[in-house]
C-alpha positions in Angstrom: 11.4 21.1 3.9 10.5 19.1 0.8 6.8 18.8 1.1 3.6 20.5 0.0 1.4 21.6 3.0 -1.7 21.2 0.8 -1.2 17.4 1.0 -2.4 17.2 4.6 -6.0 17.1 4.0 1.1 -22.7 -3.5 3.0 -20.4 -6.1 6.1 -21.8 -7.7 8.6 -19.1 -7.7 10.2 -20.0 -10.9 7.0 -20.9 -12.6 5.4 -17.5 -12.8 3.9 -17.1 -16.3 5.3 -14.1 -18.1 2.5 -13.9 -20.7 0.1 -11.0 -20.7 -2.7 -13.4 -19.7 -0.7 -14.6 -16.6 -2.5 -15.9 -13.6 -0.8 -15.5 -10.2 -1.7 -18.8 -8.5 -0.8 -19.8 -5.0 -2.0 -23.4 -5.0 -2.8 -24.2 -1.4 -6.2 -23.5 0.2 -5.8 -20.1 1.9 -8.0 -21.3 4.8 -5.3 -23.8 5.8 -2.7 -21.0 6.2 -4.7 -18.4 8.0 -3.1 -19.0 11.4 0.4 -19.7 10.2 1.2 -17.2 7.3 4.2 -15.9 9.2 5.7 -19.4 9.0 5.5 -19.7 5.3 8.5 -19.1 3.1 8.0 -15.5 1.9 8.5 -16.6 -1.7 5.4 -18.8 -1.4 3.1 -15.9 -0.5 0.7 -13.8 -2.5 2.1 -10.2 -2.8 -1.3 -9.0 -1.4 -1.1 -11.1 1.8 0.5 -8.4 3.9 -2.6 -6.2 3.6 -5.0 -8.7 5.0 -2.8 -10.1 7.8 -4.2 -7.7 10.4 -7.8 -8.3 9.3 -10.4 -10.8 10.5 -11.8 -11.5 7.0 -12.4 -14.7 5.0 -9.4 -16.3 3.4 -10.9 -19.3 1.7 -12.7 -19.9 -1.6 -16.2 -19.8 -0.3 -18.0 -16.5 0.4 -18.8 -15.9 4.0 -20.9 -13.3 5.8 -19.0 -10.2 7.0 -20.4 -7.4 9.1 -19.2 -3.8 9.7 -19.7 -1.7 12.8 -23.0 -0.4 11.4 -24.4 -4.0 11.1 -24.2 -3.9 7.3 -23.8 -7.3 5.8 -21.5 -8.4 3.0 -20.4 -11.6 1.4 -16.6 -12.1 0.9 -14.2 -14.9 0.1 -10.4 -14.8 0.3 -9.9 -13.2 -3.1 -12.4 -10.5 -2.3 -10.6 -9.8 1.0 -7.2 -9.6 -0.6 -8.4 -7.4 -3.4 -10.3 -5.1 -1.1 -7.4 -4.6 1.3 -4.9 -4.1 -1.6 -7.0 -1.3 -3.1 -7.4 0.3 0.3 -3.6 0.1 1.0 -2.7 1.9 -2.3 -5.8 4.1 -2.5 -6.1 3.7 -6.3 -5.2 0.6 -8.3 -5.5 0.3 -12.1 -7.6 -2.7 -13.2 -4.9 -3.6 -15.7 -2.5 -4.2 -12.8 -5.0 -6.6 -11.1 -5.8 -8.7 -14.1 -2.9 -11.1 -13.4 -4.6 -12.3 -10.2 -6.9 -15.3 -10.3 -10.6 -14.5 -11.1 -9.8 -10.8 -10.8 -12.6 -9.6 -13.1 -15.3 -11.5 -11.3 -13.8 -10.4 -7.9 -13.8 -6.7 -8.8 -17.3 -6.9 -10.2 -18.5 -8.5 -7.0 -16.9 -5.9 -4.8 -18.6 -3.2 -6.9 -22.0 -4.9 -6.6 -21.4 -5.0 -2.8 -20.8 -1.2 -2.8 -17.2 -1.6 -1.4 -15.3 -0.2 -4.4 -16.0 2.0 -7.4 -14.2 2.7 -10.6 -12.5 5.9 -11.6 -11.2 6.8 -15.1 -7.4 7.4 -15.3 -7.1 7.5 -19.0 -9.1 7.2 -22.3 -9.2 3.4 -22.1 -8.0 2.7 -18.5 -9.9 2.5 -15.2 -8.8 2.1 -11.7 -10.6 1.1 -8.5 -10.8 2.9 -5.2 -12.5 2.1 -1.9 -15.9 3.6 -1.1 -16.6 4.8 2.4 -18.4 1.5 3.0 -15.3 -0.4 1.9 -13.1 1.5 4.3 -15.6 1.0 7.1 -15.6 -2.7 6.5 -11.9 -3.0 6.7 -11.6 -0.9 9.8 -14.4 -2.8 11.5 -12.6 -6.1 11.0 -9.2 -5.3 12.3 -7.9 -8.1 14.7 -7.0 -7.8 18.3 -9.3 -5.0 19.3 -9.8 -4.6 23.0 -13.1 -3.7 24.7 -12.6 0.0 23.9 -12.1 -0.7 20.2 -8.4 0.1 20.4 -6.0 -1.8 18.3 -2.8 -2.5 20.3 -0.8 -2.5 17.0 -1.9 1.0 15.9 1.7 2.0 15.6 2.5 -0.6 12.9 -0.8 -1.5 11.3 -1.6 -1.2 7.6 -3.5 2.0 6.8 -6.3 2.1 4.3 -7.7 4.9 2.2 -11.0 5.6 0.5 -11.7 7.8 -2.6 -9.3 9.9 -4.7 -6.9 12.1 -2.7 -5.6 14.5 -5.4 -7.1 14.6 -8.8 -4.0 16.3 -10.2 -1.8 13.4 -9.2 -4.3 10.6 -10.0 -2.2 9.1 -12.8 1.0 9.2 -10.7 -0.7 7.5 -7.7 -2.1 4.8 -10.0 1.5 3.7 -10.7 2.2 2.8 -7.1 0.9 -0.7 -7.0 2.7 -1.6 -10.2 5.9 -0.4 -8.8 5.2 -2.2 -5.5 4.9 -5.5 -7.3 8.4 -4.9 -8.9 10.1 -4.1 -5.6 8.2 -6.7 -3.6 9.2 -9.4 -6.1 12.9 -8.5 -5.6 12.6 -8.4 -1.8 10.9 -11.7 -1.6 13.6 -13.3 -3.8 16.0 -12.2 -1.1 13.8 -14.0 1.5 12.1 -10.8 2.9 8.8 -11.1 4.7 6.8 -8.0 3.7 4.8 -6.5 6.6 3.1 -3.3 5.3 3.3 -0.4 3.0 3.2 3.2 4.2 2.1 5.8 1.6 3.6 9.3 1.4 0.5 10.9 3.0 0.8 8.6 6.0 4.5 9.4 6.5 3.7 13.1 6.3 0.9 12.7 8.8 3.2 10.8 11.2 5.7 13.6 10.8 3.1 16.3 11.5 1.8 14.5 14.5 5.3 14.2 15.9 5.9 17.9 15.3 2.7 18.9 17.1 3.0 16.3 19.9 3.9 18.9 22.6 0.9 21.1 21.5 -1.7 18.4 21.7 -4.4 19.1 24.3 -3.0 22.5 25.2 -5.5 25.4 25.1 -2.7 28.0 25.2 -0.9 26.6 22.2 -0.4 28.8 19.1 -0.2 25.7 16.9 3.5 26.2 16.1 5.7 23.2 16.6 8.5 23.6 19.0 10.8 21.0 17.6 14.4 22.1 17.1 16.3 21.7 13.9 18.4 19.1 15.6 15.3 17.1 16.7 13.9 17.2 13.2 17.1 16.0 11.7 17.3 13.1 14.2 13.7 12.1 13.5 14.2 12.2 9.7 17.5 10.2 9.9 15.7 7.5 12.0 13.3 7.2 9.1 15.9 7.5 6.4 14.2 10.7 5.2 17.0 13.2 5.7 19.3 14.5 3.0 21.0 17.8 2.1 19.5 19.5 5.2 15.9 18.7 4.4 13.2 16.1 5.1 12.3 14.2 1.9 9.3 12.0 1.6 9.1 9.0 -0.8 6.0 7.9 -2.6 5.8 4.9 -0.3 7.8 2.9 2.2 7.9 -0.9 2.4 8.5 -2.4 5.9 9.7 -5.9 5.9 11.6 -8.5 8.0 14.8 -10.1 6.7 17.1 -12.4 8.6 15.4 -11.6 11.9 15.7 -7.8 11.5 13.1 -5.2 10.8 13.9 -3.1 7.8 12.3 -0.7 5.4 12.9 0.6 1.9 11.9 4.0 0.6 10.5 3.9 -3.0 10.1 6.8 -5.4 8.0 6.4 -8.6 9.7 8.3 -11.4 8.2 9.6 -14.6 9.4 11.4 -17.7 8.9 14.7 -15.8 11.7 13.9 -13.4 14.6 16.0 -14.4 17.9 17.5 -13.0 18.3 18.3 -9.4 14.9 16.9 -8.3 15.7 13.4 -9.7 19.2 13.5 -8.4 18.1 14.4 -4.9 15.7 11.5 -4.7 18.4 9.1 -5.6 21.0 10.7 -3.3 18.5 10.5 -0.5 18.8 6.7 -0.7 15.4 6.2 -2.3 14.9 3.3 -4.6 13.8 5.1 -7.8 11.6 3.0 -10.1 10.1 4.2 -13.4 6.4 3.9 -13.4 4.2 2.7 -16.3 1.9 4.9 -18.3 -1.4 5.1 -16.6 -4.0 5.4 -19.3 -1.9 3.2 -21.7 -4.8 0.8 -21.8 -5.5 -2.8 -20.9 -2.0 -4.3 -20.4 -1.5 -6.4 -17.2 1.5 -5.9 -15.0 4.8 -6.7 -16.6 7.4 -7.3 -13.9 10.1 -6.3 -16.4 8.5 -3.1 -17.4 9.5 -0.9 -14.4 13.1 0.1 -14.7 15.3 0.5 -11.6 17.2 3.8 -11.8 19.5 3.2 -8.8 
């Protein structure tokens, strides 16, 4: 199967400024839409909104007191919340890809001062931000709809968050994910799609492994080997659009969205100059949307929605 076991460890739509100093502005007060975001036209929403929808965090311009499960106190406003959740959703996000959002530099500096994110170097003149453990704790502590036992009834479809760097050897590749997300998200929202969440490759792999081991869970006599048949594996992979050429293939991330009353998803692969021959062809034939990533470490250029190139 195609995976490495080491990996388990008020905007105007047509008014977006295309200059390098662009500001993504969504004019209405976010506090006024907190309880009705699902009723907004998807084209009027901030592309970071899906990552805060399941969180009980501030949405307005004024900073408010927020507490985690260890009673640690922080001050956040809506921009802080969206930025923090976005970084957590993609694990590592280059600062150059965040510069187009309003007050981004001040927001990132505040989150660092609060100890919720920290910067990592991804190139000679390029930095990215990742969640600290405190940042992850704060997001997890403020999920909505917890019951008395702390269980989130939407565990099966909630947005996952990640802290720290997962794989140093793939840091630059992972740093391209948010840039590519903006490209795909822009197209989907033009079609009227309502983005719900993003699932990273590591989370898809974990879901697959948990399903493989489901029958072994809690059994003291288990030898740890999954008992799923080839037929069952094929059926699971086809249900997730991850099956091609007799193998399970995992994309870099999957976008779940609602369109015309139906739940849908799109598998996205970030390609680079290293993609060649059979490997590149297999990703495209598997039905993945293949998008060329930017050069992490290229230095200080904000996101250009025309930079990423669709290959299929």
